[in-house]
N, C-alpha and C positions, 0 to 999 in steps of 0.2 A: 403363549408366553410372550411378554412384552419386554423390549429392551430399549435403552436410550442410545440414540445415535448422536454423537458429539461432532460438530463440524467446526472448523476454524473460523474465527471472526473475520480473518483477512488472510490473503495469500500474496506474498511478495516474491515474484520470480525473477531470477537473474542468473548470472554465471560468475564464477570466481576462477582465476588462474593463479596458481602458486608456482613459484620458482624455488626448487629445493636444491641445496648443495650440502652434501654429506648428511642428509637427513634433517637439515635445518631449513626453515623457510627464510629465504633472503629477500623475497619480493612477493607482493600480493596485489592483484588487480581485480577489481570487481565492477560489474556493470549490471544495472537493474533494468529490466525490460520496459517498465512503465515510465522510467525517466526518459529513455530514448523516444518513447511514444509521445510524451509531453513535449520534448524538444522539437519534434516534428510538427506539433500542433494538432495531432490526431487523437489525443486523449480527451474523451468527452464524458466519461463516467465519473461523476462527482465522488461517489463512494470509493472507487478505486484510487482516485487522486488523493483523497483524504487519507486512505490507508498507507499509500506510499510516502506521503508527506509525514505522517506520524512515525513511520518506521525510520525515515531519515533523521527526523528530529530527535528521536529517543535513542536509536541504536547506532547511528552513523555520524553523530556530531563530532567533528575533529577535536582532539584534546587542545585545550588552550583557547578555543574560539568562544566568543561571547554568545550566549544562548539566543539573545534577541537578534543579533546579526545573522546567525545561522538560520533561525526560523524565518527571517525575512528573505534570505537567499533561497530557501526551500520553497516558500510561497511564490516567489517570483518565477522560479524555474518550473515548478510542478503544478501549482494551483491557478496561476494567472489566466490561462486560456481555457479553463474548464467551466462550462456554464453551471451556475449555482454554487460554485466553490469559493465565492468571495467572502470577505469578512462580514458583510452585511446580510448574507443569506441566512434566513431563519427557517428551521424545519416547521412544517405545518403542525399546529397544535391540536387539531381535531382529526379524528379518523373519518375518512369519507366513504369507507366501504365496510360492509359487515364482515366480521371475522368468523370463520367457520372452522371448527376442529374436525378434520377428516382424516381417516387412515390413508397412508400412502405406502407404496411398495417401491423399494429401491433395488434396482437390478444392476449389477456390475458385471460386464462381460469382459473376460480377459482377452 
């Protein structure tokens, strides 16, 4: 019997701290791990940088901000130091390796 395993296209990890008063959220603070890694200049994975930039651009743009200004700020903070993540970077158009469909086994150990 064969089944389909669906994996997320991206994973954005972080933490959120909520301050509750009488069951109502009065403050919310959020930090994303890859943004801190980018700030320190240690983010080298282009795909991960693009994922976090897309998440910030789509899901975390502040209300009332100009989309172009926010996108420029995200690029400057997250993408600027990552090799291959610049605006002029193009994906290779030809596949340089043979693709082989092979069965795999996924084992998850608790």
